[in-house]
N, C-alpha and C positions, 0 to 999 in steps of 0.2 A: 377540499382533502387533503391531511396530510398524509405523505407516503410513508412507507414502512422500508427501511435498508437494516441488512443484517452483516454483523463481521464476522468473520471464522479466523482466530487469530490468539493469540499469546498475550497471557496476560502480565504487564510491566507493573509491579508492586511500588515504584517512584511514582507513577503514574504519566509519565513523559511518552509513551510510545505503546505499542499492542493495543489492546482493548480498549483499554482507558483511552488513549487519544483517539483512536476511532468513533467511540462513544460521542465523546465531548465533543469534536467535528460535525456528527452526525446533528446533535442538535444546536450547534451554532447556526447550523444552515437550515433548521428548521423541518429535520427527517427525523421521524422515531424510531430509534436505533436497538435492536436484538439482536442478541452474539453469541456463539457458541466457542466455548473455551477450549484452545488446544493444548496448551500446556500452561503452566505456573512456571515465573521465574521470579528467584529471589536477585532485584538489581537498583540502582541507584544511578546516579551522574556518572560514578567513576567506573560503572563494570555488572558484568552477571555475576553472581557469586554461587548461583546453585537451579538446574530446571530440573521441572519434572514435568514430563509427559503426560496428559491425559490418558487414561485406558480406553483403547479404542472403543467398546461398548459405550462408553460416557460419551463419548465425542458423536457418537452414531444416534445415540438416545436424546442427546441435544437438537441434533438437527431434525430428528424426528417431530419431536415436538415443538420447536420453532416451524417447520414447514408445513406442518398439520395444521395451523391455527392460525399463523398470520402469512395475507397476501404480501408478499416483499418482490420492491420494485426494482430493488439493486442488491447484490450483495459483494463486499468484497472479502477477498481471502487473503490472508497476511501469514503468519507462521506457520506451519503446520504439524513441523517436525520431524516427520517421521516417513519413509515412505506408503507405508501402511495407512496411516492418517489420509494420506493426499490421494491412494486407489478409494478409501471409504466415502472422503468428501467428494471424490467425483462422481463415485456409484450412488451417494443420493438428492446430487445435486440434477442428474441425469435424469431420474426420476422424476423430481420436484420439479424443473425448472423453474429458480427461484427467480426472474428478473433478470437484467444485466449483469454481467460478471466481469471484476474486475480483481487480477491475480497481481498482487505483491510479493515478486518473487524471493521472500526473507531466506537469507543465508545464514548472512552473517550483523551479529549487532555492530551499531556504529564504532564500540567500544572495541571491535575487532575480535569478541567471543562468538563461537559457533551458537546458532540456532537452530538447524537442522542437520540430521544425522547422515552420518557420511554413506552416501549413493545413492541419498534420496532424490538429489539432483535431474537424475532419469527420472524419477516418479513425477515429478513436478511436468518435466517434458512431455509423457507419454500421456499422464491422466488428467492432469489439467491445464495444462495451456491451449489443448482443443476446445477446450470449454468455455475458456476465457472471448470477451469481447475485445477487453485491452491487456495487457499488462505493463508493469510499470518499471521494470529493471533499474538499477542504477546504474553507473558505469561498471561496477565491478561486476556486479550480479550479470548484467548483459554476456560479461566476458566470461564467466563460468558456465552460463548455460549452453555458449556457444562453442566452451572448450578450445578460445583463443585469446591471444593479448589484450588487454583493456585498451580502449579507443584512446586515440590522443589526435583531437578537433573533428570538428562537426562531420567533416567528410566520412572518417571514419564511424564516427556515430550512426550516420546515414545508413552506411553498410550493413550496419550490427543490425538497427532497427528493420533493413529489409530481410534482414536473414532471418530474425527470429517473427517477422510476421508470415515470414514462405515458411516455418515450422506448425505453422496451425492457427496463429492467434489470429483472430479478426484484426485488430489494430495493436499497434506497440509504442510505448512512450519510452525513451532511454533519456534519465534522466541525468543531467548536467548539474546537478548540485552540491557533486564533492568532487569537482574540477577547481581551476584557481585563476581562471579568468578573471575580469572585471565584470562579466554577464554571467548569470549563469543560465546556460541554453539547452532546451530537453530539443529533444526532436521524435516529433509522432509518425509514424509510418502506418498507411493503410492500404486500402484497395485506389485509395485517392490520390496515392501519391506522399510527397515528404513535406512535412510543414515544419517550420524552425519557430521556437517560442522562446523569447529568450523576457529576462527580467535582471534589474538590477542588482549583482549581488550582495547580500546585507553581511555589514562586516560583525557577526557576532560570535560566542562559541557557544552559543546556546541554541543547537542545531537536534537537539536528541527529537526524537520523533516525527520529524520533517517528512520522511518519504511517506510511512504511516499515514500520516495526516494528508498527504499528495493524495494517495490513493482512496481514501477514506472520501475525501470533499470530490474528487471526481464522482466516486459511486451515489454519493447523496445529489450532486445537481443531474445527474441522470436518471436519477429518482425519480426529480424533480421536472424531467421531460425534457431539459437541454438535450442538444444532439453532443455527439462525442468532443468534437475541436470545440465548443462553446464550453463543455464542463472541464476539460481539461484546461482551459486558459481562465476560467473562472477559478477553477482548484490552485492553480499556481499563481495567481495574485491572492487568494485565500491564505498561501502558506508564508507569501510574500512579506504580508500583514504580520502574521504572527511572528515571525523572525523579526521584523521589524523593532518589535514591541517586546521581543523576548527579554531583553536586559530588566523591564520592567518587574521581572520575577525574581525574588530568592531562591532556587530550589535546589540543594546542594553544590557540593563544590567541584565537581567537574562540568562535563557539558550538559548544561540544563535542558528543558526544552524550550519550545516555541511558546508562545504564550497563546492559547485559544480563547483567552478570557475579553479579549479584544478587536476580535476578527469578524462577527456576526458583520459588523456595521460598513466592512472592506469586502464583503463578498462575492458583491455584483447581483446583490439582489433584496429587494427591499425588506 
């Protein structure tokens, strides 16, 4: 039986990140994807031109429609946009309990454009983080959630991952894709301790949507029945394959997307 996964995130009009990247990832990994759109962005590979947050009543209506009808095995939460949306999503998920929850605490686009209203970080921490089985902040997001400096080095990443874990999430994956070392190292912290996950850094400017894709791939593998560590490892391999083939695409003049079209064979599953 093919499992169902849900993405709650913003729409990327250029197709590289957000809802579009999540649904491509679900399909590539053999999972049926449903969606709740929290915002519409006008963006391309060079940046975000405009953002329109979905009215709160419409976010709630989408959640009700999906959760009343579909058996959801895993949920990925990306861009929520506002504190009010975070609180509403949390309330619906507490009631429906839609499978394993992966929270990607999206605050700023890769281009530097803000994707979260000022002050909404606290809503992420108070409302959504305690519901998450895993959160996947990058180096900048981890620092913002903790109110501290960006981690430099794996020891600091580990300390920040543990600090976030102690704030309420079952597991924390601090991702090092924005680092500069030859290896791209992620740190997974949970009740079982700290795990170092490394991959060769891929030399490409086309990395748009890599964070969205990683969290969606983890959710997909959890929906398929993998345990947390296996899901993270397979998702990381999935993203590496997409980055390795990203230059085969010709999408825009800026930082293009990774290549979801070649990723199924290397995802770790037949």
